[in-house]
VOFI-791588 format. One line per 3 residues: number of its first residue (from 1); for each residue x, y, z of N, C-alpha, C. Coordinates in steps of 0.02 Angstrom, whole numbers, plus 32768, in hexadecimal, padded with zeros to 4 digits. Layout:
NUM	X:Y:Z:X:Y:Z:X:Y:Z ~ ...
//
This chain:
1	036B:02CD:C869:0352:02F7:C83F:030F:02FA:C823 ~ 02DF:0325:C81F:02A3:031D:C808:0290:033D:C7BF ~ 0266:0331:C79E:0260:0331:C74D:0220:0374:C75F
4	021D:039B:C79A:0207:03D9:C799:0200:0403:C7C9 ~ 01E7:0439:C7C5:0201:0464:C812:01FA:044A:C851 ~ 022F:042A:C878:021E:03FE:C8AB:01FB:0425:C8EC
7	01C2:041A:C905:01B4:0429:C94A:01DF:0412:C984 ~ 020E:03E4:C979:0237:03D7:C9AD:027D:03F2:C994 ~ 0286:0403:C95B:02CD:0430:C957:02CA:047D:C972
10	0309:0497:C976:0301:04E0:C98D:0311:0506:C956 ~ 031A:04F4:C91D:0321:0528:C8EB:02F6:0509:C8AB ~ 02E7:053C:C879:02B8:0524:C83A:02ED:0508:C815
13	02DA:04D6:C802:030C:04B3:C7CD:0311:04CC:C783 ~ 02EA:04FF:C775:02EA:052F:C733:02F8:0565:C739 ~ 02EE:0596:C77F:02FF:05D3:C77F:033D:05E2:C7A7
16	033B:05BD:C7D4:0372:05BD:C800:035D:05E5:C83F ~ 0320:0602:C83F:0316:061E:C885:02FA:05F0:C8C1 ~ 02E4:0613:C8F2:02D5:05ED:C935:0288:05C2:C916
19	028E:0586:C924:024B:0552:C907:0219:0571:C925 ~ 0207:0585:C964:01CC:0593:C973:01B9:05E6:C96E ~ 01D9:060F:C948:01C4:064D:C930:018D:0648:C90C
22	015A:0662:C919:0116:065A:C8E2:010C:061F:C8B2 ~ 011F:05E1:C8C8:010A:05AC:C8A3:012D:0593:C865 ~ 0147:05D8:C840:0161:05D1:C7FB:012E:05AB:C7CA
25	00F3:05C0:C7C3:00C9:05A8:C78A:00E2:05B0:C747 ~ 0113:05E9:C738:0127:05EE:C6EB:0155:05B5:C6EA ~ 017F:05A5:C722:01B7:0579:C714:01A1:0523:C723
28	0165:0511:C746:0152:04D5:C735:0134:04D2:C6FF ~ 0107:0509:C6D7:00F9:04ED:C686:0131:04EE:C663 ~ 016B:0509:C66D:019B:050D:C636:01C3:04C7:C636
31	01C1:04B3:C681:01DF:046F:C681:01B6:0436:C669 ~ 017B:0442:C65B:015C:0400:C61C:017C:03F8:C5E9 ~ 01AB:0428:C5CA:01C6:041C:C588:0219:041E:C59A
34	022D:0444:C5CC:0271:0444:C5D6:0292:041F:C60B ~ 02D7:0417:C605:02FE:03F2:C63E:0315:042D:C67B ~ 0325:0412:C6AF:0324:0438:C6E5:0374:0460:C6C7
37	036E:049A:C6F0:03B8:04C8:C6E9:03F6:04D1:C736 ~ 03C8:04D3:C75D:03ED:04D8:C79A:03D0:049A:C7C8 ~ 0408:0482:C7F5:03FA:0455:C827:03C6:046D:C858
40	039E:044B:C866:0365:0463:C89C:0385:045C:C8DE ~ 03C2:042E:C8F5:03E0:0419:C92B:040E:0460:C93A ~ 043C:046E:C90F:0472:04AC:C91F:0470:04DD:C8F0
43	043E:04EC:C8BC:0439:0516:C890:0484:0525:C85F ~ 04A4:04F9:C84E:04D7:04F2:C81D:04C1:04EB:C7E6 ~ 04CA:050B:C7AC:04BA:050B:C765:04D1:04CB:C75C
46	0495:04A7:C733:04B3:0465:C725:04CB:0456:C6DD ~ 04E1:0428:C6C6:0509:0419:C67D:04C7:03F6:C66B ~ 04A3:0404:C62A:0468:03E9:C61C:047B:03D1:C5D6
49	0464:03A9:C5BA:046C:0379:C580:0424:0360:C56B ~ 040F:037B:C530:03D7:035F:C50E:03D7:0333:C4D3 ~ 03BE:0307:C4D7:03BE:02CA:C4A4:037A:02C4:C497
52	0382:02A5:C44E:032E:028F:C438:0306:0268:C466 ~ 0326:0241:C488:02FE:0211:C4AE:02FE:0225:C4F4 ~ 031D:0261:C50F:030C:0280:C548:0344:02B3:C556
55	034F:02BF:C59B:0388:02F2:C5AA:03A8:02CC:C5FB ~ 03D0:02F1:C600:040A:02E7:C640:0429:0328:C658 ~ 0424:032F:C68C:0430:0365:C6B8:045C:0364:C6F7
58	04A2:0373:C6F6:04DB:0356:C718:04EA:038D:C748 ~ 04DF:0383:C797:04F0:03AE:C7C0:053D:0391:C7D6 ~ 0570:03AF:C7E2:05B4:03A1:C7F8:05B6:038A:C84D
61	057C:03A2:C85B:057D:0385:C8AB:054A:034F:C8B1 ~ 050C:035C:C885:04DC:031D:C88D:04CD:02EC:C867 ~ 04EF:02EE:C837:04F0:02B4:C801:04C6:02C0:C7C8
64	04A5:028B:C7A4:0482:029F:C775:0424:0284:C76F ~ 0402:02C3:C752:03CE:02A6:C748:03B5:02A0:C703 ~ 037C:0284:C6E9:0379:0269:C6A7:031B:0268:C6A8
67	0315:0270:C659:02D9:027F:C654:02C9:0278:C61B
//
């Protein structure tokens, strides 16, 4: 998983829409401050935990990303 909207992923990790749909400039800007909400590989909603030292986002199918 990536820390931003992935050009190689199928889905935007912030809004869950197709990643190649209009580039998602709003999503890319928001991801500078927010953790991902959707798995870019399968579009599942991820379990997100935000801590003072960073975040973790877990997809039941593809594992955990940290930032």
